[in-house]
Residue frames as a rotation matrix with the C-alpha (Angstrom) as fourth column:
UNK 1
-0.602 -0.770 0.212 -1.46
-0.388 0.050 -0.920 8.70
0.698 -0.637 -0.328 2.81
UNK 2
-0.341 0.487 -0.804 -2.71
0.705 0.698 0.125 6.76
0.622 -0.524 -0.581 5.83
UNK 3
-0.106 0.426 0.898 -5.12
-0.386 -0.850 0.358 8.60
0.916 -0.309 0.254 8.22
UNK 4
0.798 0.400 0.450 -5.11
-0.571 0.266 0.777 6.23
0.191 -0.877 0.441 11.17
UNK 5
-0.411 -0.889 -0.202 -2.62
-0.641 0.439 -0.630 4.23
0.649 -0.129 -0.750 13.22
UNK 6
0.796 0.596 -0.107 -3.17
-0.338 0.584 0.738 1.13
0.502 -0.551 0.666 15.29
UNK 7
-0.444 -0.856 0.264 -1.11
-0.738 0.183 -0.649 0.21
0.508 -0.483 -0.713 18.26
UNK 8
0.624 0.650 -0.433 -1.57
-0.367 0.734 0.572 -3.17
0.690 -0.198 0.696 19.84
UNK 9
-0.348 -0.663 0.663 -0.40
-0.934 0.186 -0.305 -4.75
0.079 -0.725 -0.684 23.03
UNK 10
0.438 0.412 -0.799 -0.45
-0.415 0.881 0.227 -8.56
0.798 0.232 0.556 23.04
UNK 11
-0.499 -0.562 0.660 -0.01
-0.844 0.141 -0.518 -10.26
0.198 -0.815 -0.544 26.40
UNK 12
-0.824 0.073 0.562 -0.58
-0.188 0.901 -0.392 -13.98
-0.535 -0.429 -0.728 26.99
UNK 13
-0.747 0.481 0.458 -2.88
0.665 0.529 0.527 -14.19
0.011 0.699 -0.715 23.98
UNK 14
0.221 0.839 -0.497 -5.03
0.753 -0.470 -0.460 -11.14
-0.619 -0.273 -0.736 24.93
UNK 15
-0.535 -0.365 0.762 -5.29
0.815 -0.459 0.352 -8.63
0.221 0.810 0.543 22.00
UNK 16
0.263 0.504 -0.823 -5.95
0.629 -0.736 -0.250 -5.00
-0.732 -0.451 -0.510 22.89
UNK 17
-0.339 -0.344 0.876 -6.22
0.922 -0.307 0.236 -2.57
0.188 0.887 0.421 19.93
UNK 18
0.127 0.303 -0.945 -6.24
0.475 -0.855 -0.211 1.18
-0.871 -0.422 -0.252 20.06
UNK 19
-0.155 -0.066 0.986 -7.10
0.982 -0.124 0.146 2.95
0.112 0.990 0.084 16.84
UNK 20
0.223 0.200 -0.954 -6.57
0.483 -0.873 -0.071 6.70
-0.847 -0.445 -0.291 16.65
UNK 21
0.921 0.118 0.371 -6.31
0.380 -0.478 -0.791 9.52
0.084 0.870 -0.485 14.14
UNK 22
0.114 -0.921 -0.372 -2.87
0.583 -0.242 0.776 10.79
-0.805 -0.305 0.509 13.12
UNK 23
0.940 0.246 -0.235 -2.69
-0.006 -0.679 -0.734 13.88
-0.340 0.691 -0.638 10.92
UNK 24
0.489 -0.806 0.335 0.20
0.769 0.216 -0.602 14.19
0.413 0.552 0.725 8.51
UNK 25
0.573 -0.386 -0.723 3.04
0.499 -0.536 0.681 16.07
-0.650 -0.751 -0.114 10.13
UNK 26
0.008 -0.566 -0.824 4.65
-0.529 -0.702 0.477 17.13
-0.849 0.432 -0.305 6.95
UNK 27
0.731 0.248 0.636 4.81
0.392 0.610 -0.689 16.37
-0.559 0.753 0.349 3.22
UNK 28
-0.002 -0.811 -0.584 7.86
-0.500 -0.505 0.703 16.53
-0.866 0.293 -0.405 1.03
UNK 29
0.965 0.243 0.102 7.97
-0.023 0.462 -0.887 15.85
-0.263 0.853 0.451 -2.71
UNK 30
0.039 -0.988 0.146 11.28
-0.197 0.136 0.971 14.34
-0.980 -0.067 -0.190 -3.84
UNK 31
0.915 0.156 -0.372 12.63
-0.391 0.119 -0.913 14.02
-0.098 0.981 0.169 -7.41
UNK 32
0.180 -0.885 0.429 15.61
-0.244 0.382 0.891 11.61
-0.953 -0.265 -0.148 -7.07
UNK 33
0.074 -0.241 -0.968 17.52
-0.985 -0.170 -0.033 11.04
-0.157 0.955 -0.250 -10.30
UNK 34
-0.604 -0.370 -0.705 18.28
-0.512 0.859 -0.012 7.36
0.610 0.355 -0.709 -9.73
UNK 35
-0.027 0.547 -0.837 16.92
0.450 0.754 0.479 4.47
0.893 -0.363 -0.266 -7.62
UNK 36
-0.190 0.088 0.978 15.59
-0.687 -0.723 -0.068 5.83
0.701 -0.685 0.198 -4.34
UNK 37
-0.371 -0.031 -0.928 15.91
0.472 0.854 -0.217 3.92
0.800 -0.519 -0.302 -1.02
UNK 38
0.620 0.588 0.519 13.63
-0.271 -0.461 0.845 4.70
0.736 -0.665 -0.127 1.97
UNK 39
-0.349 -0.910 0.224 16.20
-0.518 -0.012 -0.855 4.94
0.781 -0.415 -0.467 4.72
UNK 40
-0.116 0.362 0.925 13.87
-0.983 0.090 -0.159 3.81
-0.141 -0.928 0.346 7.49
UNK 41
0.676 0.591 0.441 12.89
-0.523 0.806 -0.277 0.50
-0.519 -0.043 0.854 5.79
UNK 42
-0.408 -0.866 0.291 15.51
-0.218 0.402 0.889 -0.18
-0.887 0.299 -0.352 3.23
UNK 43
0.333 0.624 0.707 12.91
0.610 0.429 -0.666 -0.42
-0.719 0.653 -0.238 0.46
UNK 44
-0.683 -0.644 -0.344 14.32
0.065 -0.523 0.850 0.67
-0.728 0.558 0.399 -2.93
UNK 45
0.549 0.835 -0.042 12.08
0.168 -0.159 -0.973 2.26
-0.819 0.527 -0.228 -5.57
UNK 46
-0.398 -0.779 0.484 13.76
0.664 0.119 0.738 1.80
-0.633 0.616 0.470 -8.95
UNK 47
-0.732 0.066 -0.678 13.41
-0.369 -0.875 0.312 4.22
-0.573 0.479 0.665 -11.87
UNK 48
-0.191 0.660 -0.726 11.25
-0.927 0.122 0.355 1.71
0.323 0.741 0.589 -13.80
UNK 49
-0.494 0.146 0.857 9.38
-0.318 0.887 -0.334 -1.54
-0.809 -0.437 -0.392 -13.24
UNK 50
-0.207 0.362 0.909 8.74
0.811 0.582 -0.048 -3.12
-0.547 0.728 -0.414 -16.62
UNK 51
-0.280 0.184 0.942 6.74
0.787 -0.518 0.335 -0.56
0.549 0.836 0.000 -18.63
UNK 52
0.799 0.555 -0.231 6.01
0.563 -0.558 0.610 1.54
0.209 -0.617 -0.758 -15.56
UNK 53
-0.199 -0.859 0.472 8.18
0.494 -0.504 -0.708 4.60
0.846 0.092 0.525 -15.16
UNK 54
-0.113 0.120 -0.986 8.67
0.987 -0.097 -0.125 6.19
-0.110 -0.988 -0.107 -11.76
UNK 55
0.427 0.307 0.851 7.30
0.328 -0.929 0.171 9.68
0.843 0.206 -0.497 -11.15
UNK 56
-0.057 -0.463 0.884 7.80
-0.638 -0.665 -0.390 11.56
0.768 -0.586 -0.258 -7.88
UNK 57
-0.336 -0.079 -0.938 8.59
0.659 0.692 -0.295 10.18
0.672 -0.718 -0.181 -4.42
UNK 58
0.205 0.562 0.801 6.53
-0.319 -0.736 0.597 11.62
0.925 -0.378 0.029 -1.54
UNK 59
-0.746 -0.402 -0.530 7.55
0.410 0.350 -0.842 11.70
0.524 -0.846 -0.096 2.11
UNK 60
0.202 0.955 0.218 4.54
0.255 -0.266 0.930 12.02
0.946 -0.132 -0.297 4.35
UNK 61
0.961 0.040 -0.274 6.30
0.277 -0.135 0.951 12.14
0.001 -0.990 -0.141 7.73
UNK 62
0.722 -0.690 0.060 9.50
-0.678 -0.721 -0.140 14.05
0.140 0.061 -0.988 8.53
UNK 63
0.124 -0.696 0.707 11.25
-0.701 0.442 0.559 10.94
-0.702 -0.565 -0.434 9.85
UNK 64
-0.408 -0.309 -0.859 10.90
-0.905 0.261 0.336 9.12
0.121 0.915 -0.386 6.52
UNK 65
-0.793 0.116 0.598 8.90
-0.162 0.906 -0.391 6.21
-0.587 -0.406 -0.700 7.98
UNK 66
0.153 0.936 0.318 5.97
0.436 0.225 -0.871 6.91
-0.887 0.272 -0.374 5.60
UNK 67
-0.426 -0.449 -0.785 6.88
-0.514 -0.594 0.619 7.29
-0.745 0.667 0.022 1.94
UNK 68
0.489 0.635 0.598 5.55
0.234 0.565 -0.791 6.51
-0.840 0.527 0.128 -1.49
UNK 69
-0.722 -0.647 -0.246 6.65
-0.134 -0.217 0.967 6.30
-0.679 0.731 0.070 -5.13
UNK 70
0.399 0.900 -0.173 4.40
-0.418 0.011 -0.908 6.84
-0.816 0.435 0.380 -8.13
UNK 71
-0.753 -0.575 0.322 4.70
0.020 0.468 0.883 4.74
-0.658 0.671 -0.341 -11.22
UNK 72
0.231 0.838 -0.495 2.84
-0.545 -0.310 -0.779 5.38
-0.806 0.450 0.385 -14.46
UNK 73
-0.587 -0.316 0.746 2.35
0.489 0.596 0.637 3.31
-0.645 0.738 -0.195 -17.58
UNK 74
-0.128 0.483 -0.866 1.34
-0.480 -0.794 -0.372 5.63
-0.868 0.368 0.334 -20.39
UNK 75
-0.912 0.049 0.407 -0.54
0.360 0.570 0.738 3.75
-0.196 0.820 -0.538 -23.17
UNK 76
-0.794 0.606 -0.047 -3.37
-0.589 -0.750 0.300 5.70
0.147 0.266 0.953 -24.78
UNK 77
0.171 0.985 0.026 -6.73
-0.836 0.131 0.533 4.60
0.522 -0.113 0.846 -23.22
UNK 78
0.675 0.013 -0.738 -4.86
0.262 0.931 0.255 1.92
0.690 -0.365 0.625 -21.34
UNK 79
-0.144 -0.739 0.658 -3.03
-0.431 -0.552 -0.714 4.16
0.891 -0.386 -0.239 -18.90
UNK 80
0.535 0.211 -0.818 -2.27
0.627 0.549 0.552 2.89
0.566 -0.808 0.161 -15.45
UNK 81
0.085 -0.449 0.889 -1.41
-0.524 -0.779 -0.343 5.21
0.847 -0.437 -0.302 -12.55
UNK 82
0.510 -0.001 -0.860 0.21
0.499 0.814 0.296 3.34
0.700 -0.580 0.416 -9.71
UNK 83
0.190 -0.468 0.863 1.56
-0.753 -0.634 -0.178 4.28
0.631 -0.616 -0.472 -6.28
UNK 84
0.225 -0.259 -0.939 3.55
0.496 0.860 -0.118 2.11
0.839 -0.439 0.322 -3.90
UNK 85
0.479 -0.015 0.878 3.53
-0.647 -0.681 0.342 3.09
0.593 -0.732 -0.336 -0.19
UNK 86
-0.049 -0.440 -0.897 5.74
0.547 0.740 -0.392 1.73
0.836 -0.510 0.204 2.61
UNK 87
-0.074 0.136 0.988 4.81
-0.690 -0.722 0.047 2.66
0.720 -0.678 0.147 6.16
UNK 88
-0.850 -0.351 0.393 4.74
-0.524 0.488 -0.698 0.96
0.053 -0.799 -0.599 9.56
UNK 89
-0.289 0.740 -0.607 2.45
0.212 0.668 0.713 -1.95
0.934 0.077 -0.350 10.21
UNK 90
0.637 0.536 0.553 0.41
-0.440 -0.336 0.833 -1.76
0.633 -0.774 0.021 13.45
UNK 91
-0.388 -0.865 0.317 2.75
-0.721 0.071 -0.689 -2.09
0.574 -0.496 -0.651 16.38
UNK 92
0.740 0.587 -0.327 2.50
-0.274 0.708 0.651 -5.34
0.614 -0.392 0.685 18.37
UNK 93
-0.356 -0.815 0.457 4.32
-0.849 0.077 -0.523 -6.25
0.391 -0.574 -0.719 21.55
UNK 94
0.521 0.490 -0.699 4.17
-0.205 0.867 0.454 -9.86
0.829 -0.093 0.552 22.69
UNK 95
-0.311 -0.576 0.756 4.86
-0.939 0.063 -0.338 -11.11
0.147 -0.815 -0.560 26.20
UNK 96
-0.678 -0.079 0.731 4.88
-0.432 0.847 -0.310 -14.92
-0.595 -0.526 -0.608 26.56
UNK 97
0.424 0.890 -0.165 2.70
-0.607 0.144 -0.782 -15.54
-0.672 0.432 0.602 23.47
UNK 98
-0.079 -0.454 0.887 3.34
0.399 0.801 0.446 -18.47
-0.913 0.390 0.118 21.15
UNK 99
-0.886 -0.418 -0.203 4.07
0.002 -0.441 0.898 -17.85
-0.465 0.795 0.391 17.50
UNK 100
-0.604 0.723 0.335 0.62
0.724 0.321 0.610 -18.95
0.334 0.611 -0.718 16.27
UNK 101
0.302 0.720 -0.625 -1.03
0.880 -0.463 -0.108 -16.42
-0.367 -0.518 -0.773 18.55
UNK 102
-0.265 -0.512 -0.817 1.28
0.083 -0.857 0.509 -13.67
-0.961 0.067 0.270 17.27
UNK 103
-0.973 -0.081 0.218 0.56
0.214 0.062 0.975 -14.58
-0.092 0.995 -0.043 13.64
UNK 104
-0.150 0.982 0.113 -3.22
0.963 0.120 0.241 -14.58
0.223 0.145 -0.964 14.29
UNK 105
0.279 0.252 -0.927 -2.94
0.590 -0.806 -0.042 -11.13
-0.758 -0.535 -0.373 15.95
UNK 106
-0.673 -0.606 -0.425 -0.95
-0.014 -0.563 0.826 -9.81
-0.740 0.562 0.370 13.04
UNK 107
-0.791 0.410 0.455 -3.52
0.593 0.326 0.737 -11.11
0.154 0.852 -0.501 10.61
UNK 108
0.245 0.925 -0.291 -6.36
0.967 -0.255 0.003 -9.33
-0.071 -0.282 -0.957 12.48
UNK 109
0.108 -0.288 -0.951 -4.33
0.302 -0.902 0.308 -6.08
-0.947 -0.320 -0.010 12.73
UNK 110
-0.892 -0.441 0.100 -3.56
0.203 -0.193 0.960 -6.18
-0.404 0.877 0.262 9.05
UNK 111
-0.320 0.863 0.391 -7.30
0.888 0.130 0.440 -6.38
0.329 0.488 -0.808 8.32
UNK 112
0.400 0.400 -0.825 -7.83
0.732 -0.681 0.025 -3.37
-0.552 -0.614 -0.565 10.58
UNK 113
-0.385 -0.705 -0.596 -5.16
0.058 -0.663 0.747 -1.49
-0.921 0.253 0.296 8.60
UNK 114
-0.860 0.084 0.504 -6.80
0.509 0.219 0.832 -2.53
-0.041 0.972 -0.231 5.38
UNK 115
0.190 0.980 -0.057 -10.16
0.982 -0.189 0.008 -1.08
-0.003 -0.057 -0.998 6.51
UNK 116
0.232 -0.161 -0.959 -8.41
0.315 -0.921 0.231 2.22
-0.920 -0.355 -0.163 7.12
UNK 117
-0.829 -0.558 -0.041 -7.00
0.097 -0.216 0.972 2.15
-0.551 0.802 0.233 3.59
UNK 118
-0.507 0.713 0.484 -10.48
0.844 0.296 0.447 1.50
0.175 0.635 -0.752 2.25
UNK 119
0.465 0.609 -0.643 -11.77
0.741 -0.665 -0.095 4.56
-0.485 -0.432 -0.760 4.14
UNK 120
-0.362 -0.639 -0.679 -9.11
0.046 -0.740 0.671 6.64
-0.931 0.211 0.297 2.40
UNK 121
-0.914 0.052 0.403 -10.39
0.405 0.181 0.896 5.54
-0.027 0.982 -0.187 -1.02
UNK 122
-0.061 0.990 0.130 -14.06
0.946 0.016 0.324 6.22
0.319 0.143 -0.937 -0.22
UNK 123
0.261 0.087 -0.961 -13.15
0.625 -0.774 0.099 9.45
-0.736 -0.627 -0.256 1.58
UNK 124
-0.611 -0.628 -0.481 -11.34
0.007 -0.613 0.790 10.79
-0.791 0.480 0.379 -1.47
UNK 125
-0.909 0.332 -0.251 -13.96
-0.238 0.079 0.968 9.49
0.342 0.940 0.007 -3.88
UNK 126
-0.582 0.721 0.376 -17.47
-0.566 -0.027 -0.824 9.77
-0.584 -0.692 0.424 -2.48
UNK 127
0.317 0.733 -0.602 -18.85
-0.945 0.191 -0.264 8.04
-0.079 0.653 0.754 -5.58
UNK 128
-0.638 -0.707 -0.305 -16.67
-0.730 0.681 -0.053 4.98
0.245 0.189 -0.951 -5.12
UNK 129
0.573 0.803 0.160 -18.54
-0.819 0.563 0.111 1.64
-0.001 -0.195 0.981 -5.26
UNK 130
-0.320 -0.704 0.635 -16.92
-0.672 0.640 0.371 -1.61
-0.668 -0.308 -0.678 -4.06
UNK 131
0.234 0.307 -0.922 -16.73
-0.917 0.384 -0.105 -4.06
0.322 0.871 0.372 -6.91
UNK 132
0.621 -0.131 -0.772 -14.70
0.131 0.989 -0.063 -6.85
0.773 -0.062 0.632 -5.36
UNK 133
0.303 -0.598 0.742 -12.81
-0.949 -0.257 0.180 -7.60
0.083 -0.759 -0.646 -2.14
UNK 134
0.857 -0.058 -0.513 -10.52
-0.028 0.987 -0.158 -10.59
0.515 0.150 0.844 -1.79
UNK 135
0.637 -0.733 0.239 -7.59
-0.249 0.097 0.964 -12.14
-0.730 -0.673 -0.121 0.08
UNK 136
0.853 -0.450 -0.265 -4.40
-0.249 0.097 -0.964 -12.28
0.459 0.888 -0.030 -2.05
UNK 137
0.758 -0.650 0.063 -0.89
0.272 0.401 0.875 -13.66
-0.594 -0.646 0.480 -1.64
UNK 138
0.832 -0.545 -0.101 2.54
-0.399 -0.463 -0.792 -12.65
0.385 0.699 -0.603 -2.79
UNK 139
0.727 -0.668 -0.159 5.92
0.679 0.665 0.311 -14.37
-0.102 -0.334 0.937 -2.61
UNK 140
0.761 -0.568 0.313 8.88
-0.391 -0.787 -0.476 -12.09
0.517 0.240 -0.822 -1.81
UNK 141
-0.165 -0.945 0.282 12.31
-0.888 0.018 -0.459 -13.38
0.429 -0.326 -0.842 -1.00
UNK 142
-0.698 -0.125 -0.705 10.98
-0.066 0.992 -0.110 -16.87
0.713 -0.030 -0.701 -0.49
UNK 143
-0.891 0.415 -0.182 8.34
0.219 0.042 -0.975 -15.79
-0.397 -0.909 -0.129 2.00
UNK 144
-0.472 0.808 0.352 4.61
0.631 0.030 0.775 -15.88
0.616 0.588 -0.524 1.28
UNK 145
-0.959 0.214 -0.188 2.65
-0.018 -0.705 -0.708 -12.86
-0.284 -0.676 0.680 2.43
UNK 146
-0.290 0.942 0.170 -1.14
0.940 0.246 0.236 -12.91
0.181 0.229 -0.957 2.68
UNK 147
-0.962 -0.024 -0.271 -2.81
0.071 -0.984 -0.165 -9.58
-0.262 -0.178 0.948 2.05
UNK 148
-0.011 1.000 -0.006 -6.03
0.641 0.003 -0.767 -7.90
-0.767 -0.012 -0.641 1.10
UNK 149
-0.958 -0.222 0.182 -7.27
0.274 -0.522 0.807 -6.29
-0.084 0.823 0.561 -2.10
UNK 150
-0.018 0.978 -0.210 -10.31
0.465 -0.178 -0.867 -4.08
-0.885 -0.113 -0.451 -2.77
UNK 151
-0.823 -0.212 0.527 -11.41
0.568 -0.287 0.771 -2.93
-0.012 0.934 0.357 -6.21
UNK 152
-0.208 0.750 -0.628 -13.63
0.366 -0.535 -0.761 0.08
-0.907 -0.388 -0.163 -6.71
UNK 153
-0.169 0.204 0.964 -15.52
0.939 -0.263 0.221 1.75
0.298 0.943 -0.148 -9.57
UNK 154
0.227 0.215 -0.950 -15.27
0.631 -0.775 -0.025 5.49
-0.742 -0.594 -0.311 -9.42
UNK 155
0.786 0.065 0.614 -14.70
0.561 -0.491 -0.666 8.71
0.258 0.869 -0.423 -11.31
UNK 156
-0.155 -0.879 -0.452 -11.34
0.860 -0.346 0.376 10.42
-0.487 -0.330 0.809 -11.48
UNK 157
0.605 0.425 -0.673 -11.80
0.169 -0.895 -0.414 14.23
-0.778 0.137 -0.613 -12.00
UNK 158
0.585 -0.497 -0.641 -8.63
-0.811 -0.363 -0.459 14.28
-0.005 0.788 -0.616 -14.15
UNK 159
0.500 -0.417 0.759 -6.84
0.032 0.884 0.466 11.28
-0.865 -0.209 0.456 -15.51
UNK 160
-0.367 -0.757 0.541 -3.97
0.638 0.218 0.738 11.64
-0.676 0.616 0.403 -17.98
UNK 161
-0.975 -0.078 -0.207 -5.49
-0.049 -0.835 0.548 14.80
-0.215 0.545 0.810 -19.36
UNK 162
-0.532 0.846 -0.017 -8.99
0.215 0.155 0.964 13.52
0.819 0.510 -0.264 -19.50
UNK 163
-0.746 0.304 0.592 -11.75
-0.647 -0.539 -0.539 14.83
0.155 -0.786 0.599 -17.28
UNK 164
0.113 0.860 0.498 -14.35
-0.898 0.302 -0.318 12.85
-0.424 -0.411 0.807 -15.38
UNK 165
-0.398 -0.382 -0.834 -12.72
-0.719 0.695 0.025 9.55
0.570 0.610 -0.551 -16.37
UNK 166
0.744 0.613 0.266 -14.75
-0.660 0.610 0.439 6.48
0.107 -0.502 0.858 -15.29
UNK 167
-0.154 -0.973 -0.172 -12.14
-0.773 0.227 -0.592 4.41
0.615 0.042 -0.787 -13.59
UNK 168
0.792 0.203 -0.575 -11.38
0.202 0.802 0.562 1.31
0.576 -0.561 0.595 -11.70
UNK 169
0.155 -0.726 0.670 -9.23
-0.770 -0.514 -0.379 1.74
0.619 -0.457 -0.639 -8.54
UNK 170
0.636 0.006 -0.772 -7.53
0.274 0.933 0.233 -1.13
0.721 -0.360 0.592 -6.77
UNK 171
0.237 -0.543 0.806 -5.98
-0.901 -0.434 -0.028 -1.02
0.365 -0.719 -0.591 -3.27
UNK 172
0.662 -0.149 -0.734 -3.80
0.173 0.984 -0.043 -3.88
0.729 -0.099 0.677 -2.03
UNK 173
0.360 -0.596 0.717 -1.83
-0.880 -0.472 0.050 -4.22
0.309 -0.650 -0.695 1.21
UNK 174
0.472 -0.289 -0.833 0.57
0.320 0.937 -0.144 -6.65
0.821 -0.198 0.535 2.66
UNK 175
0.779 -0.062 0.624 1.69
-0.523 -0.614 0.591 -6.28
0.347 -0.787 -0.511 6.31
UNK 176
0.739 -0.508 0.442 4.68
-0.338 0.289 0.896 -7.00
-0.583 -0.811 0.042 8.44
UNK 177
0.789 -0.614 0.024 7.27
0.239 0.269 -0.933 -7.11
0.566 0.742 0.359 5.66
UNK 178
-0.263 -0.953 0.150 10.59
0.008 -0.158 -0.987 -7.43
0.965 -0.258 0.049 7.45
UNK 179
-0.456 0.140 -0.879 8.52
0.833 0.414 -0.366 -7.81
0.313 -0.899 -0.305 10.61
UNK 180
-0.510 0.066 -0.857 7.48
0.549 -0.743 -0.384 -4.14
-0.662 -0.666 0.343 10.72
UNK 181
-0.791 -0.013 -0.611 6.40
-0.315 -0.848 0.426 -2.65
-0.524 0.530 0.667 7.41
UNK 182
0.226 0.868 0.442 3.22
0.383 0.338 -0.860 -2.50
-0.896 0.363 -0.256 5.35
UNK 183
-0.911 -0.411 -0.033 3.49
0.091 -0.279 0.956 -2.36
-0.402 0.868 0.291 1.58
UNK 184
0.091 0.995 -0.050 0.51
0.224 -0.069 -0.972 -0.82
-0.970 0.077 -0.229 -0.10
UNK 185
-0.880 -0.292 0.374 -0.23
0.415 -0.093 0.905 -0.71
-0.229 0.952 0.203 -3.80
UNK 186
0.092 0.928 -0.360 -2.82
0.083 -0.368 -0.926 1.61
-0.992 0.055 -0.111 -5.47
UNK 187
-0.877 -0.338 0.342 -3.64
0.346 0.052 0.937 1.44
-0.335 0.940 0.072 -9.10
UNK 188
0.115 0.898 -0.424 -6.13
-0.108 -0.413 -0.904 3.48
-0.988 0.150 0.049 -11.18
UNK 189
-0.927 -0.349 0.136 -7.00
0.078 0.176 0.981 2.74
-0.366 0.921 -0.136 -14.80
UNK 190
-0.579 0.765 -0.283 -9.91
-0.789 -0.436 0.433 3.21
0.208 0.474 0.856 -17.23
UNK 191
-0.158 0.644 0.748 -13.03
-0.713 0.450 -0.537 1.28
-0.683 -0.619 0.389 -16.21
UNK 192
0.819 0.539 -0.196 -13.38
-0.503 0.510 -0.697 -0.38
-0.276 0.670 0.689 -19.58
UNK 193
0.233 -0.801 -0.552 -9.82
-0.647 0.296 -0.703 -1.77
0.726 0.520 -0.449 -19.61
UNK 194
0.980 0.053 -0.193 -8.68
0.075 0.795 0.602 -5.03
0.185 -0.604 0.775 -17.96
UNK 195
0.440 -0.852 0.284 -5.42
-0.679 -0.523 -0.516 -4.03
0.588 0.034 -0.808 -16.31
UNK 196
0.900 0.073 0.429 -5.07
-0.389 0.577 0.718 -7.14
-0.195 -0.813 0.548 -14.13
UNK 197
0.791 -0.604 0.094 -2.24
0.590 0.714 -0.378 -8.74
0.161 0.354 0.921 -16.04
UNK 198
0.171 -0.729 0.663 -0.07
0.202 -0.633 -0.748 -5.57
0.964 0.262 0.039 -16.16
UNK 199
0.420 0.041 0.907 -0.67
-0.780 -0.495 0.383 -4.84
0.464 -0.868 -0.176 -12.49
UNK 200
0.978 -0.064 0.199 0.12
-0.054 0.841 0.538 -8.41
-0.202 -0.537 0.819 -11.52
UNK 201
0.503 -0.848 0.169 3.40
0.674 0.262 -0.691 -8.20
0.541 0.461 0.703 -13.38
UNK 202
0.160 -0.435 0.886 4.28
-0.320 -0.872 -0.370 -4.92
0.934 -0.225 -0.279 -11.62
UNK 203
0.662 0.134 0.737 3.60
-0.746 0.024 0.665 -6.36
0.071 -0.991 0.116 -8.14
UNK 204
0.933 -0.340 0.118 5.54
0.319 0.933 0.168 -9.49
-0.167 -0.119 0.979 -8.87
UNK 205
0.424 -0.822 0.381 8.51
0.690 0.020 -0.724 -7.68
0.587 0.570 0.575 -10.46
UNK 206
0.352 -0.314 0.882 8.96
-0.472 -0.873 -0.122 -4.95
0.808 -0.373 -0.456 -7.82
UNK 207
0.029 -0.380 -0.925 11.37
0.546 0.781 -0.304 -6.60
0.837 -0.496 0.230 -5.41
UNK 208
0.940 0.244 0.239 11.09
-0.091 -0.497 0.863 -5.80
0.330 -0.833 -0.445 -1.77
UNK 209
-0.049 -0.990 -0.134 14.50
0.289 0.114 -0.951 -4.83
0.956 -0.085 0.280 -0.30
UNK 210
0.589 0.356 0.725 13.07
-0.542 -0.491 0.682 -4.18
0.599 -0.795 -0.096 3.17
UNK 211
-0.541 -0.840 0.020 15.53
-0.479 0.289 -0.829 -4.97
0.691 -0.458 -0.559 5.95
UNK 212
0.130 0.537 -0.834 14.41
0.573 0.646 0.505 -7.58
0.809 -0.543 -0.224 8.60
UNK 213
0.071 0.025 0.997 13.57
-0.592 -0.804 0.062 -5.73
0.803 -0.594 -0.042 11.84
């Protein structure tokens, strides 16, 4: 779950960012039988995406604005553990700013949020080493979103029944889906397995049903 929030006030092209800590106010594990829709955003998490089967849904905040769904692909020695999170992007209020200024501010705020996600990974895995960081893009509903991805080498204490599994962990985010929401993808898989194609298929095939805000 995310450990920081960014609120931003944009007035006449001046960007002021305030980053603070926000502890989780509650955590609820859900086991819906069918497709699950996050009420706050409209994002639907289906039972399966290709070979990935949905596991539990987790609500991090009581108001349902911060939720995730786990998806696993179980193939011996080629397992992939995935999680998709949907939560608010950094808030931005614009007064008299042109669209290009707003888009530039959103891009910078998305990068700030991405750095927070990276801190989550390294905080949970002190041995994590950054392997690659890159800008990525994704087309959803005819709109191209530019996001960020970081790939780490680390050790998972337990991974599909195996202990001390040398793993690769990827974190990817796209911001302002529907104007308000961040979609984050986390994937862990054995370090000696190239899971790029399978993960790419998952991200492409999971349709965003997020309502415009």
